[in-house]
C-alpha positions in Angstrom: 12.4 4.5 -11.9 11.5 8.2 -12.1 12.5 11.2 -10.0 11.9 11.3 -6.2 9.0 13.8 -5.8 6.0 13.8 -3.3 2.6 14.1 -4.9 0.8 14.8 -1.7 1.6 14.9 2.1 -1.1 14.1 4.5 0.0 15.4 8.0 -3.3 16.3 9.7 -5.6 14.0 11.7 -8.8 12.6 10.6 -8.5 12.7 6.8 -10.5 10.6 4.4 -10.1 10.2 0.6 -12.7 8.5 -1.7 -11.9 7.6 -5.3 -8.7 9.6 -5.5 -5.6 9.1 -7.5 -2.1 9.8 -6.4 0.6 9.6 -9.3 4.4 9.6 -9.0 7.4 7.5 -8.8 9.5 7.5 -5.7 7.8 8.7 -2.5 4.4 9.4 -4.2 2.2 9.4 -1.1 3.7 10.9 2.1 1.2 9.4 4.6 3.0 11.4 7.3 1.0 11.3 10.5 -2.5 11.2 11.9 -5.4 8.8 11.3 -6.4 8.5 7.6 -8.9 6.6 5.5 -8.4 5.7 1.8 -11.2 4.1 0.0 -11.3 3.0 -3.7 -8.1 5.0 -4.4 -5.3 4.6 -7.0 -1.7 4.9 -6.0 1.1 4.8 -8.6 4.9 4.7 -7.8 8.1 2.8 -7.8 10.1 3.1 -4.6 8.6 3.6 -1.1 5.6 5.1 -2.9 3.4 5.0 0.3 5.6 6.2 3.2 5.3 7.9 6.6 4.3 7.2 10.2 0.5 7.7 10.0 -2.3 5.2 11.2 -4.0 4.5 7.9 -6.6 2.1 6.5 -6.7 1.4 2.7 -9.8 -0.2 1.7 -11.5 -1.4 -1.4 -15.1 -3.0 -1.5 -15.2 -5.2 -4.6 -18.8 -4.9 -5.4 -18.6 -1.2 -5.9 -18.2 -0.2 -9.8 -14.8 1.5 -9.2 -11.7 -0.6 -9.6 -8.8 0.5 -7.4 -5.1 -0.7 -7.6 -1.8 -0.1 -6.1 0.5 -0.1 -9.1 4.3 -0.2 -9.4 5.0 1.6 -12.6 7.6 3.5 -14.5 6.8 5.7 -17.5 3.2 5.9 -17.7 0.6 6.9 -20.4 -2.6 7.1 -18.4 -5.9 8.4 -19.8 -9.0 9.2 -17.6 -12.7 9.3 -18.2 -13.8 12.2 -16.1 -17.4 12.9 -15.3 -19.4 13.1 -12.0 -18.0 9.7 -10.9 -14.4 9.0 -9.7 -11.7 8.1 -12.3 -12.3 4.7 -13.9 -11.3 2.8 -17.2 -7.7 4.0 -16.6 -5.3 2.2 -18.9 -1.8 1.9 -17.5 1.0 1.4 -20.1 4.5 0.8 -18.7 7.4 0.8 -21.2 10.1 -0.1 -18.7 12.1 -3.2 -19.3 10.9 -6.2 -17.4 13.2 -8.0 -15.0 15.2 -10.5 -17.0 14.4 -14.1 -16.3 16.8 -15.6 -13.9 17.8 -12.4 -12.3 16.9 -11.7 -8.7 17.0 -8.0 -8.1 14.5 -5.6 -6.5 13.7 -2.2 -8.0 10.9 -0.9 -5.8 8.7 -1.2 -2.7 5.1 -0.3 -2.0 5.6 1.0 1.5 8.1 2.3 3.9 6.4 2.8 7.3 8.1 4.9 9.9 7.1 3.8 13.3 9.8 4.4 15.9 8.6 2.8 19.0 6.7 -0.4 19.9 4.4 1.8 22.1 3.2 3.8 19.0 -0.1 2.6 17.5 0.7 3.7 14.0 0.7 1.5 10.8 -0.7 0.9 7.4 -3.5 -1.6 6.9 -4.4 -2.7 3.3 -7.7 -4.5 3.0 -9.1 -5.9 -0.2 -6.7 -4.1 -2.4 -4.6 -5.2 -5.5 -0.9 -4.8 -6.4 0.2 -5.0 -10.0 2.5 -3.3 -12.6 6.0 -3.7 -13.7 9.4 -4.5 -12.1 10.0 -6.5 -8.9 9.0 -4.9 -5.5 8.8 -5.5 -2.0 5.5 -5.1 0.0 7.4 -2.9 2.4 10.9 -2.1 3.8 11.6 -1.1 7.4 12.3 2.7 6.9 12.2 2.9 10.8 12.9 0.1 13.3 9.3 -0.6 14.3 7.6 -0.4 10.8 4.2 -1.9 10.9 2.3 -2.9 7.7 -0.4 -5.5 7.1 -2.0 -6.7 3.9 -5.5 -8.5 4.1 -7.4 -10.1 1.4 -5.2 -8.4 -1.2 -4.4 -9.6 -4.7 -0.7 -9.6 -5.4 0.6 -10.2 -9.0 4.1 -11.6 -9.7 5.5 -8.1 -9.4 5.8 -8.8 -5.7 9.2 -10.3 -4.9 9.0 -13.8 -3.3 10.7 -12.7 0.0 7.9 -10.0 0.3 9.6 -7.6 2.7 13.0 -5.9 3.4 14.7 -4.9 6.7 16.5 -1.9 5.2 19.8 -3.7 5.4 19.6 -3.8 9.2 19.1 -7.3 10.6 18.2 -5.8 14.0 15.0 -4.7 12.6 13.9 -8.3 11.8 13.0 -8.5 15.5 11.2 -5.3 15.9 9.1 -4.8 12.7 5.5 -5.9 12.4 4.8 -7.2 8.7 1.7 -9.3 8.4 -0.4 -11.0 5.6 -3.8 -12.6 5.7 -5.6 -14.6 3.0 -3.9 -12.8 0.1 -4.0 -14.3 -3.3 -2.1 -14.1 -6.6 1.3 -15.2 -7.8 3.0 -12.7 -5.5 1.2 -13.9 -2.3 3.1 -17.2 -2.0 4.7 -17.5 1.4 7.1 -20.2 0.4 10.0 -17.9 0.2 8.9 -15.1 2.5 11.4 -13.7 5.0 11.3 -15.3 8.3 10.2 -12.2 10.2 7.0 -11.9 8.0 3.9 -13.0 9.9 1.1 -15.2 8.5 -1.6 -13.7 10.6 -4.4 -15.9 11.9 -8.1 -15.0 12.4 -7.6 -13.4 15.8 -4.5 -11.6 15.0 -6.0 -9.9 11.9 -9.0 -8.4 13.7 -7.5 -5.1 14.8 -6.6 -4.3 11.3 -9.7 -5.2 9.5 -11.9 -2.1 9.5 -12.3 1.5 10.6 -11.7 0.7 14.3 -8.0 0.4 13.3 -8.1 4.3 12.8 -10.7 5.0 15.5 -13.1 5.9 12.7 -16.2 5.2 14.7 -15.7 8.6 16.4 -14.9 10.7 13.4 -15.4 9.1 10.0 -18.7 10.1 8.4 -20.8 7.7 6.6 -20.0 7.3 2.9 -22.4 9.5 0.8 -22.1 9.3 -3.1 -23.1 13.0 -3.2 -19.7 13.8 -1.9 -18.3 12.9 -5.3 -20.4 15.4 -7.2 
């Protein structure tokens, strides 16, 4: 699965990333604390590759030329085309052995959110993202008792385990975590075998997680300007 090593730690408030790539295996992106915005970014990892107790919105607008993915990977040969625009046309080649047919084991997780109290307004919201790669992974596992993660309009390939989520081997956390999904698609998005504590959000429940209001972005997030990428 690769070594445990943080590629970047984001611990300040009001941080924004456009068209960035974060590469690693276990614990790639330490989204530690503060309010953060990730737009059209690429995150590579294996175990808990987005973790921390930040309040963060991960967003992709599909009609923009840049394709953005969250990938579960192992050993990677990745080639970039670098110019005045963000990384694109990135080919991902995994040489790890696939999970054998008929075996039901998990070898990774996208998120490990660290909320410690129901009174904290932290959490990860993924809107219009895509999850692919190799292995079999959870969408998230409850690193802390009140872990909060939501996936909205996200494509999930069959790399996502049918149960979707994990309570960190602590059944008490089944009652305190907030794990939600809304209008997701792909082979990994089927709710037929999801854990009982995962929520299928309705239209009103999903509203707080949909846009920059989740991170209070109206007060601090500057309008996107393509010249920032030059």
